[in-house]
N, C-alpha and C positions, 0 to 999 in steps of 0.2 A: 422317815424319808419324805422329802418335799413332794407335795401333790403334783407339781409340774413334772418332776422326774418320774414319778409313778405313772402318770398319764402317758408320757413319752415311751416308757417301757411297754405299756399295754398296747400302744399303737404299733410298736415294733413287733411284738408277739403276734398281733392280729395279722400283720403283713406276712409273717412267716407262715401262719396257718393258711391264709388265702393262697399263697404261692404253692404250698404243698397240696391244698385241696384241688387246685387246678391240675397239678401233676397226677394225682390219683384219678381224677375223672378222665384225663387224657390217656392214661396208660392201663387202666383196669376195665374189664368188661363184665365181670361176674360179681354178684352180690356176695360179700364176704360172710354174710349171716346165713342165707338160705342156699347159696350155691347156684342160683338161677341167673341167666343173662339179665342185664339191666339195659333198658331202652333209654338211651340218653337224649332222644328227641322229644320225649314226653315233657309237658310243662311241669314246673316245680310243684304245682298244686295237685298233680296226679299222685296217688298213693304208690304207684309203681315207678315213679321218677327216680332219677339218680340223686343220691346224697352221699355225704362222707360221714362215716361212723368212727367214733373213737373205740378202738378194740378194747382197751382197758379204759372204762369211763373215767372222766376227770374226777368225779365224785369218789371213785375208788383208788385214786392216786395216779391215774394215767396222765401222761404229758399232753397238754392241750394242743401243741402244734408239731410235735415230732412226727415225721413222715412214717416212721416205723409203728406208730400207734394209730394210723389212719387207714381205712379201707373203704372201698366203694360199697354201697348198700342201697337197697330200695328204701324209699322213705317209709313205707309201711313196716318193713323189717326193723329199721332203725328205731321207729317209734315203739314197736312191740318190745324190742330189746331194752329200751330205756337205759337205766344205769346198772343193768344186770351184767354180770360176767357170763358170757355164753360161749360154749365150745360145741360146734356142730360137727359130728363125725358121720361120714357116709359109709355104710357097710352095704356093698352092692348098690341096690336102688333104694335102700331104706335109710332114712335120716334119723339118727339118734342125737338128741339135744341134751346137753348137760348144762344146767344153768347154776347160778350161784347158790340156790337152795340145796343143790346136790353136792356141793364142794366140801371136802374135808376142812376142818378148822385151820389147818396149816399145811402148806405145800409150796414148793418153788415152781409156780406156774410158768415162769418165763423160760425155764430150762426144758420144758416138755415139748 
């Protein structure tokens, strides 16, 4: 593939991501990782500021710009999650976290 064509596709994909990122920040109010409210007025340098997380990390095969693979998160939560697959389950007031170290070797995670 020609370098110019590849660069143009990358710019287009980045544009879709930016558009979807703005939609996520405008429509969601709770961190998808910890379940706590996100203060969108904090500066981006603050660890509790709003950022957008890839639910299934790109490194694990997640789509980089699909809105269904994006969620609002605190910058701190997103950094701690890194490229791990995380499923947080709230039982009453107790948070149970299942990360990729606890996952079985094969499962259809998208259907759960």
